[in-house]
C-alpha positions in Angstrom: 122.9 108.5 41.3 121.5 107.4 37.7 123.9 110.0 36.1 127.3 111.3 37.3 127.5 114.8 37.2 130.2 116.1 35.2 132.7 119.1 35.2 131.2 119.8 31.6 127.7 119.9 32.9 128.7 122.2 36.0 130.4 124.2 33.0 127.3 124.3 30.7 124.9 125.2 33.5 127.5 127.9 34.4 127.5 129.6 31.2 123.8 129.3 30.8 123.7 131.4 34.3 126.4 133.6 32.7 128.5 132.8 35.5 132.3 132.6 35.2 133.9 129.6 37.2 137.9 128.5 37.7 138.6 125.4 37.5 138.7 124.8 41.0 135.3 126.3 41.4 134.4 123.5 38.6 135.9 121.0 40.4 134.3 122.0 43.7 131.0 122.6 42.2 131.0 119.5 40.5 131.7 117.7 44.0 129.1 119.3 45.9 126.5 119.5 43.6 127.1 115.6 43.2 126.3 115.3 46.9 122.9 117.4 46.5 121.7 115.4 43.9 122.9 112.2 45.4 120.5 113.1 48.4 117.6 114.0 46.3 118.1 110.9 44.6 117.9 109.3 48.1 114.7 111.2 48.9 113.1 109.3 45.9 113.6 106.0 47.2 111.0 106.9 50.0 107.8 104.8 50.0 105.1 107.6 49.1 102.2 105.1 48.5 99.0 107.1 49.8 100.8 110.1 50.2 98.7 113.1 48.4 101.2 115.5 46.9 101.6 118.9 48.2 102.3 122.0 47.0 102.6 123.5 50.5 103.3 121.7 53.9 100.8 124.4 55.4 97.3 125.0 55.0 97.1 128.3 53.4 94.6 130.2 51.3 94.5 133.3 48.8 95.0 136.5 50.8 95.0 138.8 47.7 92.4 141.5 47.3 89.8 141.5 44.7 91.0 142.0 41.2 89.5 145.3 40.3 90.5 147.8 37.5 92.3 151.0 38.7 94.0 154.2 37.2 97.0 153.1 35.4 100.6 155.4 35.5 100.7 157.8 33.1 103.9 157.4 30.7 105.6 160.3 31.9 105.3 158.6 35.3 106.2 155.4 34.5 109.2 156.7 32.4 110.2 159.0 35.3 112.1 156.2 37.2 113.8 154.8 33.8 117.5 154.8 34.1 117.1 155.4 29.9 114.3 156.5 27.8 113.4 158.6 24.4 110.4 159.7 26.2 108.1 157.3 24.7 109.6 153.9 25.3 112.2 152.8 28.1 116.0 151.8 27.0 118.0 148.9 27.7 121.1 147.0 26.5 120.7 144.9 23.5 121.1 141.0 24.7 120.1 139.3 21.9 122.2 139.3 18.7 120.4 140.6 16.0 121.4 138.8 13.3 
């Protein structure tokens, strides 16, 4: 592998994902994720000359309906399923520091 996976990297990813890990988890995930990345790196050694890139392995076509305007929900109907609202807006917990 070009760069070994470190416990610090696992801790950083866990922090970014807001996942709490014990030291045993960090050790286990460092080892397991390192093995996965090693396998992926082995795949990069395959000769892919003449192989066209694929977005999907099967022939597929768009099965979506035509994009046509339809009536929207009223504000009251949209807010009716909200756990919290002030009658005009959805109320959600603040997740960013306002300072």
